[in-house]
NUBAPA-606210 format. One line per field, with one value per atom (N, C-alpha, C): residue number from 0; x, y, z. Coordinates in steps of 0.1 Angstrom, whole numbers. Example, Ala and Ser with C-alpha at 12.3 -4.5 7.8 and 13.67 -1.06 7.14 Angstrom:
residues 2
nr <- [0_0_0_1_1_1]
u <- [132_123_132_128_137_129]
v <- [-57_-45_-33_-22_-11_0]
w <- [78_78_78_71_71_79]
//
This chain:
residues 288
nr <- [0_0_0_1_1_1_2_2_2_3_3_3_4_4_4_5_5_5_6_6_6_7_7_7_8_8_8_9_9_9_10_10_10_11_11_11_12_12_12_13_13_13_14_14_14_15_15_15_16_16_16_17_17_17_18_18_18_19_19_19_20_20_20_21_21_21_22_22_22_23_23_23_24_24_24_25_25_25_26_26_26_27_27_27_28_28_28_29_29_29_30_30_30_31_31_31_32_32_32_33_33_33_34_34_34_35_35_35_36_36_36_37_37_37_38_38_38_39_39_39_40_40_40_41_41_41_42_42_42_43_43_43_44_44_44_45_45_45_46_46_46_47_47_47_48_48_48_49_49_49_50_50_50_51_51_51_52_52_52_53_53_53_54_54_54_55_55_55_56_56_56_57_57_57_58_58_58_59_59_59_60_60_60_61_61_61_62_62_62_63_63_63_64_64_64_65_65_65_66_66_66_67_67_67_68_68_68_69_69_69_70_70_70_71_71_71_72_72_72_73_73_73_74_74_74_75_75_75_76_76_76_77_77_77_78_78_78_79_79_79_80_80_80_81_81_81_82_82_82_83_83_83_84_84_84_85_85_85_86_86_86_87_87_87_88_88_88_89_89_89_90_90_90_91_91_91_92_92_92_93_93_93_94_94_94_95_95_95_96_96_96_97_97_97_98_98_98_99_99_99_100_100_100_101_101_101_102_102_102_103_103_103_104_104_104_105_105_105_106_106_106_107_107_107_108_108_108_109_109_109_110_110_110_111_111_111_112_112_112_113_113_113_114_114_114_115_115_115_116_116_116_117_117_117_118_118_118_119_119_119_120_120_120_121_121_121_122_122_122_123_123_123_124_124_124_125_125_125_126_126_126_127_127_127_128_128_128_129_129_129_130_130_130_131_131_131_132_132_132_133_133_133_134_134_134_135_135_135_136_136_136_137_137_137_138_138_138_139_139_139_140_140_140_141_141_141_142_142_142_143_143_143_144_144_144_145_145_145_146_146_146_147_147_147_148_148_148_149_149_149_150_150_150_151_151_151_152_152_152_153_153_153_154_154_154_155_155_155_156_156_156_157_157_157_158_158_158_159_159_159_160_160_160_161_161_161_162_162_162_163_163_163_164_164_164_165_165_165_166_166_166_167_167_167_168_168_168_169_169_169_170_170_170_171_171_171_172_172_172_173_173_173_174_174_174_175_175_175_176_176_176_177_177_177_178_178_178_179_179_179_180_180_180_181_181_181_182_182_182_183_183_183_184_184_184_185_185_185_186_186_186_187_187_187_188_188_188_189_189_189_190_190_190_191_191_191_192_192_192_193_193_193_194_194_194_195_195_195_196_196_196_197_197_197_198_198_198_199_199_199_200_200_200_201_201_201_202_202_202_203_203_203_204_204_204_205_205_205_206_206_206_207_207_207_208_208_208_209_209_209_210_210_210_211_211_211_212_212_212_213_213_213_214_214_214_215_215_215_216_216_216_217_217_217_218_218_218_219_219_219_220_220_220_221_221_221_222_222_222_223_223_223_224_224_224_225_225_225_226_226_226_227_227_227_228_228_228_229_229_229_230_230_230_231_231_231_232_232_232_233_233_233_234_234_234_235_235_235_236_236_236_237_237_237_238_238_238_239_239_239_240_240_240_241_241_241_242_242_242_243_243_243_244_244_244_245_245_245_246_246_246_247_247_247_248_248_248_249_249_249_250_250_250_251_251_251_252_252_252_253_253_253_254_254_254_255_255_255_256_256_256_257_257_257_258_258_258_259_259_259_260_260_260_261_261_261_262_262_262_263_263_263_264_264_264_265_265_265_266_266_266_267_267_267_268_268_268_269_269_269_270_270_270_271_271_271_272_272_272_273_273_273_274_274_274_275_275_275_276_276_276_277_277_277_278_278_278_279_279_279_280_280_280_281_281_281_282_282_282_283_283_283_284_284_284_285_285_285_286_286_286_287_287_287]
u <- [-60_-52_-61_-74_-83_-85_-87_-89_-77_-65_-52_-52_-56_-56_-66_-78_-88_-82_-76_-71_-60_-51_-40_-45_-55_-61_-67_-75_-81_-70_-59_-49_-43_-40_-35_-44_-57_-67_-67_-66_-66_-53_-42_-29_-30_-35_-36_-45_-56_-65_-58_-50_-43_-33_-26_-16_-22_-34_-41_-46_-51_-56_-45_-33_-22_-19_-21_-17_-28_-40_-51_-49_-50_-48_-60_-57_-67_-73_-86_-93_-98_-91_-95_-104_-109_-118_-132_-139_-153_-155_-167_-172_-178_-176_-183_-196_-207_-219_-225_-230_-237_-249_-258_-269_-266_-269_-266_-275_-274_-282_-272_-274_-266_-268_-257_-258_-253_-244_-237_-233_-234_-228_-216_-205_-192_-186_-178_-171_-160_-148_-136_-131_-139_-136_-131_-124_-119_-126_-130_-135_-148_-159_-172_-174_-180_-181_-194_-199_-210_-206_-211_-209_-221_-218_-229_-228_-239_-241_-246_-238_-241_-250_-258_-265_-256_-254_-247_-232_-226_-213_-203_-208_-200_-190_-194_-185_-173_-174_-163_-155_-158_-151_-157_-168_-174_-187_-188_-201_-205_-194_-197_-185_-188_-178_-180_-169_-170_-168_-178_-177_-174_-163_-161_-170_-177_-187_-184_-173_-170_-166_-173_-170_-175_-182_-188_-201_-203_-216_-227_-238_-250_-261_-267_-278_-291_-302_-315_-323_-326_-333_-348_-353_-366_-366_-356_-356_-345_-336_-325_-315_-315_-306_-296_-285_-275_-280_-276_-280_-267_-267_-256_-258_-247_-248_-259_-259_-269_-266_-277_-275_-280_-271_-275_-281_-290_-297_-295_-294_-292_-305_-303_-314_-318_-313_-317_-310_-316_-310_-303_-291_-284_-279_-275_-268_-256_-244_-232_-223_-214_-205_-191_-181_-167_-159_-149_-141_-133_-131_-124_-110_-104_-90_-90_-102_-102_-94_-85_-78_-87_-84_-92_-83_-88_-80_-84_-74_-77_-78_-88_-92_-103_-108_-120_-131_-142_-144_-135_-133_-125_-131_-123_-128_-124_-133_-130_-139_-135_-143_-150_-164_-171_-171_-175_-176_-190_-200_-214_-222_-230_-240_-254_-263_-277_-286_-295_-304_-319_-328_-342_-345_-340_-342_-356_-362_-375_-386_-386_-397_-391_-380_-373_-380_-379_-384_-375_-362_-351_-344_-339_-328_-315_-304_-291_-281_-272_-259_-248_-236_-224_-213_-208_-198_-190_-180_-173_-179_-188_-195_-187_-187_-179_-187_-181_-188_-201_-204_-216_-226_-223_-232_-231_-221_-220_-209_-212_-203_-197_-184_-177_-184_-192_-200_-211_-215_-226_-239_-241_-254_-264_-260_-269_-262_-271_-268_-276_-269_-276_-277_-290_-292_-288_-280_-275_-280_-290_-296_-289_-293_-287_-291_-302_-307_-303_-295_-291_-281_-283_-274_-268_-256_-250_-244_-243_-237_-226_-217_-207_-213_-205_-210_-213_-208_-211_-223_-230_-242_-239_-226_-222_-224_-229_-231_-218_-218_-206_-210_-203_-207_-202_-189_-184_-183_-194_-194_-192_-192_-189_-175_-172_-159_-153_-163_-160_-168_-164_-172_-185_-196_-209_-218_-226_-237_-250_-257_-269_-281_-291_-304_-314_-323_-333_-345_-357_-370_-375_-372_-377_-366_-366_-356_-362_-356_-361_-358_-364_-363_-351_-343_-332_-321_-311_-299_-287_-280_-284_-295_-303_-313_-308_-317_-313_-323_-317_-325_-322_-332_-330_-329_-317_-315_-323_-327_-334_-323_-312_-301_-288_-278_-264_-255_-247_-237_-223_-215_-201_-193_-187_-179_-165_-160_-146_-137_-126_-116_-108_-111_-105_-90_-87_-73_-64_-68_-60_-47_-37_-23_-21_-15_-12_3_8_23_28_38_44_50_55_62_52_39_30_28_34_32_46_55_68_68_73_73_85_85_96_109_120_133_136_142_146_137_125_116_112_110_105_91_82_69_58_47_35_29_31_26_11_3_-11_-17_-14_-19_-17_-5_-2_-10_-10_-17_-32_-38_-52_-55_-46_-49_-49_-41_-41_-53_-61_-73_-71_-59_-56_-63_-65_-70_-59_-58_-47_-53_-49_-54_-43_-46_-37_-41_-32_-35_-27_-35_-29_-22_-28_-22_-8_-7_6_14_9_16_21_11_14_4_8_-1_-2_-14_-17_-22_-16_-19_-25_-37_-44_-48_-45_-49_-49_-59_-60_-59_-66_-66_-53_-43_-30_-28_-19_-16_-1_4_17_15_24_23_36_34_45_45_56_57_64_55_60_71_70_79_93_93_105_111_103_107_109_100_100_89_92_82_81_69_66_59_65_58_58_46_45_54_64_73_86_87_100_98_108_108_120_117_127_128_141_144_144_135_134_143_154_163_158_157_152_137_130_116_114_104_102_87_84_71_73_66_68_54_50_37_26_28_17_16_25_26_38_35_46_51_65_72_80_80_86_95_107_116_111_115_110_113_125_129_119_113_104_90_86_74_74_86_87_86_91_90_76_69_55_46_49_41_44_56_59_51_48_41_26_21_6_0_8_2_5_11_14_7]
v <- [41_30_22_20_12_20_34_42_41_41_40_27_16_3_3_9_10_18_29_38_31_24_17_5_-2_-13_-7_4_10_14_20_24_12_1_-11_-17_-16_-21_-13_0_9_6_6_3_-10_-20_-33_-33_-26_-25_-18_-7_0_-9_-17_-26_-37_-42_-52_-46_-34_-27_-26_-23_-21_-34_-45_-58_-63_-58_-63_-57_-65_-60_-51_-40_-31_-36_-38_-43_-32_-30_-18_-23_-35_-40_-34_-32_-28_-13_-9_5_9_22_29_35_36_42_50_62_72_78_82_91_104_115_128_139_151_162_172_177_187_201_206_218_230_228_239_234_243_241_250_244_252_249_259_257_267_262_270_273_270_272_260_251_239_226_227_215_217_216_217_207_211_202_206_196_198_195_202_199_191_179_170_167_169_165_151_142_127_123_113_106_94_93_82_82_94_94_99_104_110_100_87_77_74_77_74_87_98_110_117_113_119_126_134_140_149_156_164_161_162_159_168_173_179_168_167_157_164_160_165_158_165_159_158_165_165_150_145_132_120_123_113_107_94_88_92_98_102_93_86_76_81_81_85_73_73_61_60_71_70_61_62_55_44_44_34_37_50_53_64_65_76_89_100_113_121_127_136_150_157_171_174_165_167_180_188_200_197_196_194_206_204_215_215_226_227_221_213_207_193_189_175_164_153_141_133_128_119_107_97_85_84_81_80_70_65_54_57_53_55_43_39_28_31_21_23_28_26_30_44_51_64_74_82_92_103_107_117_128_140_152_157_157_159_174_180_194_193_205_205_213_206_192_185_172_164_165_161_162_148_143_131_131_122_120_107_107_94_87_74_67_68_68_69_78_87_95_91_88_85_97_100_112_107_116_113_101_102_91_90_102_102_96_98_92_82_76_67_53_47_33_23_25_15_18_8_9_5_10_8_4_-5_-8_-9_-5_-6_-12_-23_-30_-40_-46_-57_-70_-76_-88_-100_-109_-122_-132_-144_-155_-159_-156_-160_-148_-137_-126_-117_-118_-110_-99_-87_-76_-74_-69_-67_-56_-48_-38_-44_-56_-64_-56_-49_-41_-49_-58_-65_-78_-88_-101_-103_-106_-108_-123_-127_-140_-140_-150_-151_-164_-162_-174_-176_-186_-189_-178_-172_-162_-148_-146_-133_-127_-115_-109_-96_-93_-80_-74_-60_-52_-44_-39_-29_-15_-5_9_12_4_6_-1_-9_-16_-30_-34_-47_-58_-69_-80_-86_-88_-94_-107_-118_-131_-134_-133_-136_-122_-119_-106_-106_-118_-118_-116_-113_-109_-97_-88_-75_-64_-52_-40_-39_-40_-40_-29_-23_-14_-23_-24_-33_-25_-25_-19_-30_-27_-37_-30_-37_-31_-39_-52_-60_-67_-68_-75_-80_-90_-96_-86_-88_-79_-84_-93_-98_-88_-91_-82_-91_-89_-79_-84_-75_-79_-88_-96_-105_-101_-100_-96_-103_-104_-108_-95_-90_-77_-74_-62_-58_-55_-49_-46_-47_-52_-53_-46_-37_-30_-32_-38_-40_-27_-22_-10_-12_-4_-5_-3_-9_-8_5_15_28_28_17_16_8_6_-2_5_-4_1_8_20_26_26_19_17_28_35_47_42_30_25_23_22_21_35_45_59_64_55_60_63_74_78_71_71_65_73_66_73_77_89_95_107_107_119_119_108_107_101_107_101_111_106_114_120_133_139_138_143_144_130_121_108_100_101_94_100_113_118_117_118_116_101_92_78_76_84_83_89_96_103_117_123_137_146_158_168_176_176_182_194_207_219_227_230_238_253_262_276_282_285_289_303_311_325_324_316_315_304_296_284_275_272_264_253_243_232_230_228_226_211_204_190_189_185_185_170_167_153_153_147_146_160_170_183_190_185_192_195_203_206_211_209_214_222_231_239_237_237_235_247_254_264_257_252_243_248_261_266_269_270_273_260_250_237_238_246_248_241_235_228_235_239_245_236_232_224_232_237_247_259_261_273_269_257_252_252_258_259_250_241_231_232_233_233_219_215_201_199_194_191_179_181_170_171_180_182_189_185_191_191_200_201_200_190_188_186_195_194_195_203_205_194_184_173_175_174_176_162_161_149_152_144_146_135_137_127_120_108_100_107_113_118_129_137_147_142_131_124_119_114_109_120_132_143_148_148_152_142_129_119_119_121_122_133_143_154_152_148_147_135_124_112_109_118_116_126]
w <- [417_411_401_405_397_384_385_373_364_370_362_354_361_354_342_344_333_322_325_314_306_314_308_299_304_296_283_284_272_262_267_258_251_258_252_241_244_235_222_223_212_204_210_203_196_203_197_185_185_173_162_165_155_148_156_150_141_146_138_125_126_114_104_108_98_91_98_92_83_84_75_61_50_37_33_26_21_8_8_-4_-12_-24_-33_-44_-44_-54_-52_-62_-61_-61_-58_-58_-45_-42_-32_-38_-31_-36_-25_-29_-20_-27_-18_-22_-16_-24_-19_-25_-19_-25_-30_-42_-48_-41_-35_-27_-35_-44_-51_-65_-74_-88_-89_-93_-94_-107_-112_-125_-125_-125_-125_-139_-149_-163_-170_-163_-169_-163_-151_-144_-137_-144_-138_-127_-116_-104_-96_-88_-80_-66_-56_-42_-37_-32_-28_-13_-6_8_8_14_13_25_22_32_37_50_56_51_48_44_54_65_75_81_83_89_81_68_59_55_62_59_47_42_30_33_43_46_35_29_17_7_-6_-16_-28_-34_-47_-57_-67_-77_-90_-97_-111_-120_-129_-137_-152_-156_-170_-175_-185_-190_-182_-171_-163_-169_-168_-173_-164_-170_-162_-167_-158_-161_-155_-164_-160_-155_-142_-137_-141_-148_-154_-166_-174_-187_-187_-178_-179_-190_-195_-206_-201_-207_-204_-210_-203_-207_-211_-222_-226_-222_-218_-214_-204_-193_-183_-175_-172_-164_-150_-140_-127_-121_-111_-105_-89_-84_-69_-62_-53_-45_-50_-62_-66_-60_-58_-53_-64_-61_-70_-63_-71_-66_-74_-68_-75_-70_-79_-76_-81_-73_-77_-73_-81_-77_-64_-56_-43_-45_-57_-59_-66_-67_-73_-65_-72_-65_-59_-47_-40_-36_-41_-38_-23_-14_0_3_-3_0_10_14_23_16_12_12_1_2_-7_-21_-31_-45_-52_-60_-68_-81_-90_-102_-101_-100_-99_-113_-112_-125_-131_-122_-126_-117_-123_-115_-121_-111_-115_-111_-120_-117_-118_-114_-114_-105_-93_-83_-78_-75_-68_-77_-90_-98_-108_-105_-114_-114_-125_-127_-121_-122_-119_-106_-101_-90_-96_-90_-96_-86_-90_-83_-93_-89_-97_-88_-92_-84_-93_-87_-94_-89_-97_-93_-97_-87_-89_-97_-98_-106_-100_-87_-81_-81_-87_-87_-75_-67_-54_-57_-52_-52_-39_-38_-25_-17_-23_-15_-7_-11_-4_-5_-15_-17_-25_-33_-43_-47_-49_-55_-68_-79_-91_-95_-99_-104_-118_-122_-136_-142_-151_-158_-172_-179_-192_-202_-200_-210_-205_-194_-190_-199_-204_-213_-208_-213_-209_-221_-220_-231_-226_-235_-231_-234_-231_-233_-248_-257_-271_-276_-267_-270_-276_-275_-280_-270_-274_-264_-259_-246_-239_-233_-237_-233_-218_-216_-202_-195_-187_-181_-166_-160_-145_-142_-129_-125_-132_-135_-141_-134_-138_-132_-140_-133_-139_-134_-143_-139_-141_-130_-129_-126_-136_-134_-131_-121_-118_-112_-113_-109_-97_-96_-85_-78_-65_-57_-45_-39_-26_-15_-3_8_17_12_20_20_29_30_27_16_5_-3_-10_-19_-31_-36_-47_-59_-71_-82_-95_-104_-118_-125_-129_-135_-148_-149_-162_-173_-168_-177_-170_-177_-172_-183_-178_-187_-181_-189_-185_-187_-177_-177_-181_-190_-194_-182_-182_-171_-173_-165_-166_-161_-155_-150_-159_-171_-180_-182_-185_-186_-200_-200_-212_-213_-224_-226_-234_-229_-236_-249_-249_-261_-273_-270_-281_-288_-283_-288_-293_-296_-300_-315_-319_-333_-340_-353_-361_-359_-361_-360_-346_-345_-332_-328_-333_-330_-315_-309_-295_-295_-287_-286_-289_-294_-298_-285_-283_-271_-269_-278_-276_-276_-285_-285_-272_-266_-254_-242_-241_-229_-230_-242_-243_-240_-243_-240_-225_-217_-203_-197_-205_-199_-196_-200_-197_-207_-203_-212_-218_-232_-239_-247_-243_-249_-256_-269_-276_-276_-273_-273_-285_-296_-308_-307_-299_-297_-291_-280_-273_-278_-288_-293_-281_-273_-261_-259_-251_-248_-233_-229_-215_-213_-204_-201_-187_-186_-173_-169_-157_-152_-137_-131_-116_-109_-115_-110_-109_-118_-119_-134_-137_-151_-153_-165_-169_-182_-184_-197_-205_-218_-227_-237_-238_-249_-261_-270_-280_-289_-293_-303_-296_-283_-276_-269_-269_-263_-248_-241_-227_-220_-209_-201_-187_-183_-170_-161_-149_-139_-126_-123_-112_-114_-106_-108_-115_-119_-125_-140_-147_-162_-167_-176_-180_-195_-200_-214_-219_-229_-233_-246_-244_-255_-263_-276_-284_-287_-280_-282_-296_-304_-317_-321_-330_-336_-351_-357_-372_-378_-387_-394_-384_-373_-363_-353_-353_-343_-334_-321_-311_-307_-307_-303_-291_-281_-268_-264_-259_-255_-242_-239_-228_-214_-213_-200_-195_-205_-201_-199_-206_-202_-188_-184_-170_-160_-163_-154_-153_-164_-164_-156_-159_-152_-137_-133_-119_-112_-119_-113_-113_-125_-127_-120_-118_-113_-98_-91_-77_-69]
//
């Protein structure tokens, strides 16, 4: 009887915790950050990726992750500068950050696209944190606090000075910090990251008259990859590890096994124009 009481109490406590957890709001501000070792280099032809074994990632379900690397900012901690066309090597240690609201492909292992990857950790000059720092210099990840003085400056990715840089997504490089938890630093460099979740308004890409919408301009603004196949006269639109195909000359849209005839679709002087109803069909598939 005593055992039954204990088991019943434990069950009620678990259920209570689950209910409470559902009522708590999920904070999607800020960035997650991990250290990991590159275990595998993979490339399916369109999406180069690396398999990373994470340190202390098991408790979050990220013991291993595939990271898409195409177009991702790579930062050299030796120099504090970005590296173009970086070639990852099996066995190297990296540090990487991604926004908490980043879409995760629930494969095994899971796949995602990070915002920043740092390399040359072992002999690097700098330490790094990436987070959404508030007006007091605190990030929700509680990994670092930055002291902001009157002479503290920040730049955007174009190298332009940014005056009001707090309460934004920041890349912070530093060489000296306190031993407190979290550490406090006077940063060596602050870079304001552009908001990758900015809203793209379809109406900004409407063509004159009744042509419809500019296909390539709109989807490239969304961050999709738009590829033209001259031999087949077709267009492939890729986003979030999904893709659709368009046979431009025939006005046909293929979404998985479904083929749709696009009434009103046209190609004029090498530019494709697409009606709104088919944009919505494509977006419903690519963005869910």
